[in-house]
C-alpha positions in Angstrom: 144.2 -126.0 -29.2 143.3 -129.7 -29.3 145.9 -131.9 -27.6 146.3 -135.3 -29.3 145.2 -138.2 -27.1 147.6 -141.0 -27.8 146.6 -144.6 -27.3 149.5 -147.0 -26.8 149.5 -150.6 -27.8 148.4 -151.7 -24.2 145.5 -149.2 -24.2 142.0 -149.9 -25.4 139.7 -147.2 -26.8 137.2 -146.1 -24.2 133.6 -145.1 -25.0 133.4 -143.1 -21.8 135.8 -140.4 -22.7 134.4 -139.9 -26.2 130.7 -139.8 -25.2 130.9 -137.9 -21.9 130.5 -134.4 -23.3 127.7 -135.4 -25.7 125.8 -137.2 -22.9 126.2 -134.2 -20.5 125.0 -131.8 -23.2 122.0 -133.9 -24.1 121.0 -134.4 -20.5 121.2 -130.6 -19.9 119.0 -129.9 -22.9 116.4 -132.5 -21.9 116.2 -131.1 -18.4 115.8 -127.6 -19.6 113.0 -128.4 -22.0 111.2 -130.6 -19.4 111.4 -127.8 -16.9 110.1 -125.2 -19.3 107.3 -127.4 -20.4 106.2 -128.0 -16.8 106.2 -124.3 -16.2 104.2 -123.7 -19.3 101.6 -126.2 -18.4 101.3 -124.7 -14.9 100.8 -121.2 -16.2 98.3 -122.5 -18.8 96.3 -124.4 -16.2 96.2 -121.3 -14.0 95.1 -119.1 -16.8 92.3 -121.5 -17.8 91.1 -121.7 -14.2 91.0 -117.9 -13.9 89.9 -116.8 -17.3 86.9 -114.6 -17.8 84.0 -116.8 -19.0 82.7 -113.8 -21.1 86.2 -113.4 -22.7 87.8 -116.9 -22.9 91.4 -117.4 -24.0 92.4 -117.9 -27.6 92.7 -121.7 -27.9 94.7 -121.4 -31.1 97.5 -119.6 -29.3 98.2 -122.1 -26.6 97.6 -125.0 -29.0 100.4 -123.6 -31.2 102.7 -123.3 -28.1 102.0 -126.9 -27.2 102.9 -128.0 -30.7 106.1 -126.0 -30.6 107.2 -127.6 -27.3 106.4 -131.0 -28.8 108.5 -130.3 -31.9 111.5 -129.1 -29.7 111.3 -132.3 -27.6 111.2 -134.5 -30.7 114.2 -132.7 -32.1 116.2 -133.3 -28.9 115.4 -137.0 -29.0 116.5 -137.1 -32.7 119.8 -135.4 -31.8 120.3 -137.9 -29.0 119.9 -140.8 -31.5 122.3 -139.1 -34.0 124.9 -138.5 -31.3 124.7 -142.1 -30.2 125.1 -143.3 -33.8 128.1 -141.0 -34.4 129.7 -142.0 -31.1 129.4 -145.7 -32.0 130.9 -145.1 -35.4 133.8 -143.2 -33.9 134.5 -145.9 -31.3 134.4 -148.6 -34.0 136.9 -146.6 -36.2 139.2 -146.0 -33.2 139.2 -149.7 -32.4 140.1 -150.6 -36.0 142.9 -148.0 -36.1 144.5 -149.7 -33.0 145.6 -152.5 -35.2 148.1 -150.2 -36.9 150.0 -149.5 -33.7 153.6 -150.7 -34.0 153.3 -151.0 -37.8 155.4 -149.1 -40.3 153.4 -147.1 -42.9 154.1 -145.0 -46.0 151.7 -142.2 -46.7 151.2 -139.4 -49.2 152.3 -136.2 -47.7 154.9 -133.4 -47.5 155.4 -133.3 -43.7 158.1 -135.3 -41.9 159.4 -135.2 -38.4 163.0 -134.1 -37.7 164.7 -136.3 -35.2 168.3 -137.0 -34.1 169.0 -138.8 -37.4 167.4 -136.1 -39.6 164.2 -136.1 -41.7 163.4 -138.2 -44.7 161.0 -138.0 -47.6 160.3 -140.3 -50.5 160.3 -138.5 -53.9 158.8 -140.0 -57.0 159.4 -138.4 -60.4 157.8 -139.7 -63.6 160.9 -138.8 -65.6 164.4 -137.6 -64.9 164.9 -134.0 -64.0 167.8 -131.8 -64.7 167.1 -129.6 -61.7 164.9 -129.9 -58.7 164.7 -127.1 -56.1 163.7 -128.6 -52.7 162.4 -126.0 -50.2 162.2 -127.0 -46.5 159.9 -125.1 -44.2 159.1 -125.3 -40.5 155.7 -125.6 -38.8 155.3 -121.8 -39.1 155.8 -122.0 -42.9 159.2 -120.2 -42.5 161.8 -121.4 -45.1 164.7 -122.9 -43.2 166.6 -124.5 -46.1 166.8 -124.8 -49.9 168.7 -127.5 -51.8 169.1 -128.0 -55.5 169.8 -131.4 -57.2 168.8 -133.5 -60.2 166.4 -136.4 -59.7 166.3 -139.7 -61.5 163.1 -141.2 -62.8 161.2 -143.3 -60.3 161.2 -143.4 -56.5 164.1 -142.2 -54.5 164.8 -141.1 -50.9 165.6 -137.5 -49.9 167.2 -136.9 -46.5 167.7 -133.7 -44.6 170.3 -133.6 -41.8 168.5 -130.7 -40.1 171.0 -128.0 -41.0 169.5 -124.7 -42.1 170.7 -122.5 -44.8 172.8 -120.6 -42.2 174.4 -123.8 -41.1 172.6 -124.0 -37.7 170.9 -127.1 -36.4 167.1 -126.8 -36.7 165.1 -127.8 -33.6 163.2 -131.1 -33.6 159.7 -130.9 -34.9 157.6 -131.2 -38.1 159.0 -129.9 -41.4 157.5 -129.8 -44.9 159.1 -129.8 -48.3 158.1 -128.4 -51.7 159.7 -129.7 -54.9 159.9 -127.6 -58.1 161.5 -129.6 -60.8 162.1 -129.3 -64.6 163.5 -131.7 -67.1 166.3 -131.2 -69.6 163.9 -129.4 -72.0 162.8 -127.0 -69.3 159.4 -128.6 -68.9 157.9 -128.8 -65.4 157.9 -132.2 -63.8 155.4 -133.0 -61.0 157.2 -134.8 -58.2 155.1 -136.8 -55.7 156.1 -136.9 -52.1 155.6 -139.5 -49.4 156.7 -140.1 -45.8 157.3 -143.3 -43.8 157.3 -144.0 -40.1 156.1 -146.2 -37.3 152.6 -145.8 -35.8 152.9 -145.3 -32.1 149.5 -144.0 -31.2 146.0 -142.9 -32.1 144.7 -139.3 -32.0 141.1 -139.0 -30.8 141.1 -135.2 -30.4 140.1 -134.2 -33.9 136.8 -134.6 -35.7 137.9 -138.1 -36.8 140.4 -140.5 -35.3 143.8 -140.5 -36.9 147.1 -142.3 -36.6 150.1 -140.7 -34.9 153.6 -141.2 -36.4 155.7 -139.4 -33.9 154.1 -135.9 -33.9 152.7 -136.3 -37.4 148.9 -136.9 -37.6 148.0 -139.2 -40.4 144.6 -140.1 -41.8 144.0 -143.6 -43.1 143.0 -142.2 -46.6 146.6 -141.1 -47.0 148.2 -144.6 -46.4 149.9 -146.1 -49.4 151.7 -149.0 -47.8 151.7 -150.9 -44.5 154.5 -153.2 -43.4 155.1 -155.3 -40.3 151.7 -157.0 -40.4 
């Protein structure tokens, strides 16, 4: 399992940690192809020196082998260039994300972190609902609580104190909500959800850098609002 690598406000993104695995893999591949190519040339030279003049080697065969080695070497060099470009882009994105550290953001999403003061979501309904069933689940997708209440039109805050349906206090962690709502006529109402929090780090462990709001991993594409600029 990938462990998020958090960057605090005093840290700077480092190229070394990001590129080390790629560089080691490329170096190993180049060393292997170079070694194999040298061995092939040695064998080929030996065969040419000791071939039977009355039955010479098939020149087409070793020519094809030379071409294959050249193609593999060219592919390795292309991969090195692509890895370098990808690493530069990743470093640039990580550097730009560092400007969000310490800022408060609001993002589209259903996941919020339960802390000592509870967990909070922002709900946005296009029209008033007569009934909204709000289901809260833990990180294992196990339902821990269900609440039913009406919602007014527009944006409103929904807070959960961390108490489960059995009355027990749920452990700290990430929780998700699902909202099923209907209006007075029984028509389904789509309710948008969002979460807010303070950015306290950057996660470089995934395929693309992301912001960390507590334990919640947030991509920049989900950001709706930034405050504290």
